[in-house]
N, C-alpha and C positions, 0 to 999 in steps of 0.2 A: 762331568756332566755333559748333559747337551739338549739343544730344542729344536725343534720344529716351528718354522717361522713364516707364516700365512703374510707373505711383505705385500704392498703394495707400493706403487714408484709413481711420483709424480714429478713433476717439472720439467728443465730442459739446461742446454747448454749451448756452447759457441766458441767462436776465437775472439768473440769483442764483446763488450757490455751488453748488445743487443742480443737476449737467449732467444733459442727456436726453442718452445716447446714440444712435447712429444704425448703421445695416448700411450701409457705404457700397460702391459699386462699384469694381471696377478699371479705373483710366483710362489711356491711353496718352498723354502730355504732353512739349509741347517746352519744349528752354529754350535761349537763343542769348546770346551776348553779341560783345562787341569790347573787346580790349584795347590802349593806346597804351603802347609803352615807348621812353624817351627817355636820354640820357645826361647831361642837366642836372643839374648836382647842387643838392639838396636840393628839387627839384622834385618830387613823386610823382608816380607814373605812374596812369593811370586805365582802371581796367576799368568797363564797364558791360553787368548781364545782367539779361534779361527773362526769366521763368521762368510758364508756363501751372500755376495750381494752381486747378482747379475740378473740382468733383466733385457726385455723385446719390446719395441714399441715402434707409432709409425706415425707419419703423419701428411695431408693433405697440403703444401707450402701455398700460402695464399701469397709470398714474397719471395725475392730471391733470397739463396740462403749461402756462406762460402764457409767452409769449413776445412782445414786441412789443405789451402790452397786448391779446393775442388771447390768450382761455382753450381750448386745445384738451381735450378730455374723455376721460377716461379709455376705454379700450376704441377709441380714435378708431386708424384706419390714414394716418400721415405720411408723408409724404416731403418731401425738401430738398433744395435746391440751394445748395451751400458754393460761393464762390469769393470765396480768398486770393491771386490773381495779384498778382506784385508788379517792382520792377525795384530790383537792385542797381547803386549808383553807389559804385566802392571804389576810393580813394587808398590806395596803397601803397608800400612802399621794398623794393628788391630787396637783402637784406642779404650773400647769396652767390647768385650765378649762374655755374655752370660745367657741364662735363660730365656731373661728380659729383652735387652738391648745388645745389639751388636753393631759397630761403628768403626768402619775402616776408610783411611784416609791413604792418598798417595801419590803417583805418578803412572802414566799411562801413555807408553811409546807404541802408538797405531801407525803400523807399515801399513801403507796403503802402495797395491799394485794395480793400476786402473787402466782401462782401454775405451776407448769411444769411437764405434765404427757405425758409420753413415752409408746408406746405398739407396741409390734409386730403384725404384723394385721394375719399373719399365726398363731400364737399360741399366743391368749387373757392371758394366765396364765403369759405370760413373761412380766413384765410391771413394771414401777418405777414411783413415784409420788415425786417430791418436792418442798413443801411451804416454804415462806419467805414473811416476811412484816417488815415495820418498815416507820418512817417517814423522809424523807429525807428534809433539810433546803434549799431553793434555794434564790437566788435572782430575783425579778420580777420587768418588767417597761413595760409598756403600752404609746403610743403613736397613736394620733388619731388626724388626719387633717382633716378639713373638706372646704367645697366650699359653703360661705354664700348665702341664698337664694336658692340656687338649691335642698336641701335634699341628695346630693351625698355626700360622705367622704372615708376614706380610714385609717385603722388603720393596726398596729404591736403590737404583745403582745408574752410576751415569759417570759419563767423561766429558771435558768441554773445554774447547780453547778457542779464544777472540783476540785473532793479531791483524796488524794491519787493515786489510776489507776481507780476508779469510774469519770464517766461522763454520767452526765443526763440531756437532754435538751427537753425543751416543748415550742415550739411557734408557732403562726399561723399571718396569714396577711389576709385579706379582703378589698373588697369592699362594701360600706354599702349605702344603699337607704332609708333614712326615708319618707314612705308613710302617717303617719299619726301625725301631729302635733299641737295638741292643750292644753289647760289648764290642763285638766282632764289626759290625758295621750298622748305618745309617741312609737309609734311604726316602728322598723326598719329592713329593709331584709338586708342579709347578705351573700354573697359569696365569699369563701377564700379556704386558702390552710394550712395545719394544718400537722406538724410530731413531733413526738415525740421518741428520743433516749434514749435507756437503755444499758452503758456499764458498766459491773461489772465485779471486777476482783475479785475472791474468797471473797464474800460476803457470807457466811453461806455455803461455799464448791458452791457457784454458780459463773458461770461465763457465760456471756451473750456480745454479740453486735446483738442487735434487733432495727430495726427501724420501724415506725408502721406512714403512712403520707397518703396522700390524699384530695382531694376537699371536702369541706362539704359549707353545705346551711344551714341556721339560721334564726331566728326569736327573736329578742328584745325586751321586752314590760317596758318601763320607766311612773313610775308613780312618 
């Protein structure tokens, strides 16, 4: 399956708990996934999803801002490129799976490979780049409810982690319509909303309060 995501970005980041917020652009990003479901008892199903999450923004500083050992003085005009694109590796079990209700639970290992870049618009030699990466274990669940004989349905899917002072969440809700249903292939159109929140408190000297959210449209093909 795949989605086109109209992604708004809000928030900011810093090397300290005093964050600098940026005015980010609205971007159209993609998310693609493949899942393998099987009848083998006790062996979890597998879903792998890749999501693009990069955005550009700017800010006119009213106070000084230090990032990556670089001082950006007050009244500077800054631009930023934020990239926290990630890959979800989800292992899950189907507790229910019928035409009325489908309910999955499992674990999501979200691999985040992030970079935060800041540059003075008027002096490109004044810039800073911070990279961070790692696998974040999260609780995963999905609930889908269908209307029999209509092709219509709704679902909610999400992953969540809160540990120490770090909070990471990724959820989406959608309305679905199955417009092809035969023995060879099923095809389903999806229209929904997704939100990803990344709140870090001193992870490799990175503090952040970023949210990526917006509507998406997608297509799922089931063999």
